[in-house]
C-alpha positions in Angstrom: 27.6 105.2 98.9 30.6 105.6 101.1 32.0 108.9 102.4 35.5 109.8 100.9 36.6 110.3 104.5 36.1 106.7 105.4 38.5 105.3 102.6 41.8 106.3 104.5 40.9 104.6 107.5 40.5 101.1 105.7 43.8 101.5 103.9 47.0 100.0 105.6 49.2 102.1 107.5 52.0 103.3 105.1 55.5 101.7 105.7 58.0 104.5 105.8 61.5 103.8 106.8 63.1 105.9 109.8 66.8 106.0 110.2 67.6 106.6 114.0 70.5 108.5 115.2 72.4 105.3 115.7 71.9 104.2 112.2 69.4 101.5 112.8 66.0 101.4 110.7 62.6 101.7 112.3 59.2 101.5 110.6 55.4 102.0 112.3 53.8 98.7 112.1 50.6 99.6 114.2 48.8 102.6 115.5 51.1 102.4 118.6 53.8 99.9 117.4 57.3 100.6 116.2 59.4 97.6 114.8 63.3 98.2 114.6 64.7 96.2 112.0 67.2 93.3 112.6 70.9 94.6 112.7 73.4 91.8 113.2 76.0 94.3 114.9 73.7 95.7 117.3 72.5 94.8 121.0 69.4 95.5 122.7 70.3 98.7 123.9 70.7 99.8 120.3 67.1 98.5 119.6 65.8 100.7 122.5 67.7 103.7 121.1 66.3 103.5 117.8 62.5 103.2 119.4 63.0 105.9 121.6 64.4 108.3 118.8 61.4 107.2 116.3 58.9 108.1 119.1 60.3 111.6 119.6 61.1 112.5 115.9 58.7 110.6 113.7 55.8 110.4 115.9 56.5 114.0 117.3 55.7 112.7 120.9 57.5 114.2 124.0 60.5 112.5 125.6 58.3 111.7 128.5 56.2 109.4 126.5 56.6 105.7 128.0 57.8 102.7 125.5 57.4 98.9 126.2 59.0 96.2 124.4 56.2 94.2 122.8 58.5 91.5 121.4 58.8 88.4 123.7 62.5 87.2 124.9 64.4 85.6 123.7 64.6 87.4 120.5 64.9 85.0 117.5 68.0 85.0 115.1 67.5 87.5 112.3 64.6 89.3 113.9 64.2 92.8 114.8 62.2 94.1 117.9 58.7 95.5 118.3 58.1 98.2 120.7 54.6 99.8 121.5 53.3 102.8 123.4 50.3 100.7 124.8 51.1 99.1 128.1 48.3 96.3 127.3 50.5 95.3 124.3 53.7 94.7 126.4 55.7 91.4 126.3 55.6 90.2 130.0 59.1 90.1 131.6 60.7 91.6 128.2 61.1 95.2 129.8 64.2 96.8 131.5 65.0 96.6 135.2 65.9 100.0 136.5 66.9 101.3 139.7 66.6 104.5 141.3 63.8 106.9 139.5 63.0 104.3 137.0 59.7 102.6 136.6 58.7 99.2 137.7 56.4 98.6 134.8 59.1 97.7 132.3 58.8 101.0 130.3 61.3 103.3 129.4 60.8 106.8 128.4 61.6 107.8 125.1 64.2 110.4 126.2 65.7 107.9 128.6 66.1 105.4 125.6 67.9 107.8 123.4 69.9 109.7 126.2 71.2 106.5 127.7 71.2 103.9 125.2 72.0 105.9 121.8 75.8 105.8 120.8 76.6 108.0 118.4 77.8 106.9 115.0 80.9 108.7 113.8 81.9 108.2 110.3 85.6 107.3 109.6 85.7 109.5 106.7 83.3 112.8 106.0 
């Protein structure tokens, strides 16, 4: 007979959409994976913004949490981007190059992703 506490671990992760501060949609697609859904009007910086916002507000992790791109380059037409909190899952050569105080492992902190890459969406009409 199975214990009741084992059953939730056998269930798939719930897919709950999260709207980032830049208006993009992100979903948790694994224990440490975030998928930012495709948006034709967005560039790579917008995807990093949404992933960083997700890490901080949906996962509730600190801004210092490192984030890596898990989707290999180039991104296919109509595809979103997958990001990971697990350095072993990063796509080689798909991170960001940073100068100065940045890291050399292709990661970006969640706070840097939101602070540097998020463009505020200002509605035309309130």
